[in-house]
C-alpha positions in Angstrom: 153.1 149.0 67.7 155.7 148.5 70.5 153.4 149.7 73.3 150.8 146.9 73.0 153.6 144.3 72.7 155.1 145.6 75.9 151.8 145.6 77.7 151.1 142.0 76.5 154.5 141.0 77.7 154.0 142.5 81.2 150.6 140.7 81.4 152.1 137.4 80.5 154.8 138.0 83.1 152.2 138.8 85.8 150.2 135.7 84.9 153.3 133.6 85.1 154.3 135.1 88.5 150.8 134.6 89.9 150.8 131.0 88.7 154.2 130.5 90.3 153.0 131.9 93.6 149.8 129.8 93.5 151.9 126.7 92.8 154.2 127.5 95.6 151.3 128.0 98.0 149.7 124.8 96.8 152.9 122.9 97.4 153.2 124.4 100.9 149.6 123.7 101.9 148.9 121.7 105.1 145.9 119.9 106.3 144.0 119.6 109.5 141.8 116.6 110.4 140.3 114.9 113.4 141.0 111.2 114.1 138.6 108.6 115.4 139.4 109.6 119.0 138.4 113.2 118.4 142.0 114.5 118.4 142.9 117.1 115.8 146.1 116.6 113.7 148.1 118.7 111.2 150.3 117.6 108.4 151.1 118.0 104.7 148.9 115.1 103.7 145.8 113.5 105.1 146.1 109.8 106.0 144.1 107.5 103.6 141.8 106.4 106.4 140.6 110.0 106.9 140.5 111.0 103.2 136.7 111.1 103.4 136.5 112.8 106.8 136.0 116.5 107.4 139.2 118.4 107.0 140.6 121.9 106.6 143.2 123.1 104.1 145.7 125.6 105.4 148.2 127.8 103.5 151.8 128.0 104.5 150.9 130.7 107.1 148.5 128.3 108.8 145.4 130.2 107.6 142.4 128.2 106.6 141.8 128.5 102.9 139.3 125.7 102.3 137.0 123.6 104.4 136.0 120.2 103.1 133.0 118.5 104.6 133.0 114.8 105.4 131.2 112.5 103.0 127.9 111.6 104.6 127.0 108.0 105.3 123.8 106.4 104.0 122.1 106.9 107.3 123.2 110.6 107.5 121.9 111.2 104.0 118.6 109.5 104.9 118.3 111.7 108.0 119.1 114.8 105.9 116.4 113.9 103.4 114.0 113.3 106.3 114.8 116.7 107.8 114.4 118.4 104.4 111.1 116.8 103.9 109.9 117.9 107.4 111.0 121.5 106.6 109.1 121.3 103.3 106.0 119.9 104.9 106.1 122.6 107.6 106.4 125.3 105.0 103.5 123.8 103.0 101.4 123.7 106.2 102.3 127.3 107.0 101.0 128.3 103.5 97.8 126.3 104.1 97.2 128.2 107.4 97.8 131.6 105.9 95.7 131.0 102.8 92.8 129.2 104.6 92.1 131.3 107.7 91.7 135.0 108.1 92.1 135.0 111.9 92.9 132.6 114.8 89.2 132.7 115.7 88.4 130.9 112.4 90.6 128.0 113.5 89.1 128.1 117.0 85.6 127.9 115.5 86.5 125.0 113.3 88.2 123.3 116.3 85.1 123.6 118.4 82.9 122.2 115.6 85.2 119.2 115.1 85.4 118.5 118.8 81.7 118.7 119.2 81.3 116.2 116.3 83.7 113.7 117.9 82.1 114.2 121.3 78.7 113.5 119.8 80.1 110.3 118.3 81.6 109.3 121.7 78.2 109.9 123.3 76.4 107.8 120.7 78.9 105.0 121.0 78.6 105.0 124.8 74.8 104.8 124.5 75.1 101.9 122.0 77.5 100.1 124.3 75.0 100.4 127.2 72.3 98.8 125.0 74.7 96.0 123.9 75.7 95.3 127.5 72.0 95.2 128.6 71.4 92.7 125.8 74.5 90.7 126.8 73.4 90.6 130.4 70.0 89.3 129.4 71.6 86.6 127.3 73.9 85.7 130.1 70.9 85.4 132.5 69.2 83.0 130.0 72.4 81.0 129.7 72.5 80.4 133.5 69.5 78.0 133.0 71.6 75.7 130.8 74.8 73.6 131.1 77.6 74.2 131.8 76.4 77.2 134.0 73.6 75.3 135.5 75.0 72.4 137.4 71.7 70.6 138.1 71.6 67.1 136.8 68.5 67.7 134.8 69.8 70.9 133.2 69.6 71.0 129.5 72.4 71.8 127.1 72.5 75.4 125.9 70.7 75.9 122.6 73.0 76.6 119.7 71.2 79.9 118.8 71.7 81.2 122.3 75.4 80.3 122.1 75.7 82.2 118.8 73.9 85.2 120.2 76.2 85.3 123.3 79.3 85.2 121.1 77.9 87.9 118.7 76.9 90.2 121.6 80.2 89.8 123.3 82.0 90.6 120.0 79.8 93.6 119.4 80.6 95.0 122.9 84.4 94.6 122.3 84.1 96.2 118.9 82.3 99.2 120.2 84.7 99.6 123.1 87.6 99.6 120.6 85.7 102.2 118.5 85.2 104.3 121.7 88.9 104.1 122.5 89.7 105.2 119.0 87.3 108.1 119.2 88.9 109.2 122.5 92.3 109.1 121.0 91.1 111.0 118.0 89.6 113.7 120.3 93.0 114.2 121.9 94.8 114.3 118.6 92.4 116.8 117.0 92.6 119.0 120.0 96.4 118.9 120.1 96.6 119.6 116.3 94.3 122.5 116.4 96.1 124.1 119.4 99.3 123.7 117.5 97.8 125.3 114.4 96.4 128.2 116.4 99.7 128.9 118.0 101.6 128.6 114.7 99.1 130.9 112.9 99.5 133.5 115.6 103.2 133.3 115.3 103.1 133.6 111.5 100.7 136.5 111.5 102.7 138.3 114.2 105.8 138.0 112.2 104.0 139.3 109.1 102.5 142.3 110.9 105.8 143.2 112.5 
């Protein structure tokens, strides 16, 4: 019966000694922090104005035993969330590439089909703009017979229906030119996206095969 009691006593003594050592080390800890000017300081306490800044905890031998990150600002937290979302979206897109295509040629084939489609739309829009401009030119020639374009004293006032047709034709030309500009931008965007996907797919499959 004496042996277990002795062992228990020794265990309690060891725990007490360890606690005393830990307490002594805790009391002898120093801190390292950087001030607003970028200068690093050391001391047994961190000034209140830097309590939420990045700091290091050092033991009595000057060895770092803990590193405390600075509390992030609302802007830093927002940037971190944005970065994490970008990483998640990139990973999701990587999975899409790997599960949708069997080779880079599949992406190239789809790219060519999509670019051909947009180029066809651009060609059709250009042809329609030519027709609209021809019609607008004819209307403008008719308008030259009337005031205010015709300065002859006996010139008649432009008919209301002709005025309306001129306005409508001009608006149609502007609308189609905007559509053409959007198609051209879309062509560039699609080409750039496909080239990025092809490059990324090759990178992913290369890493997989290696």
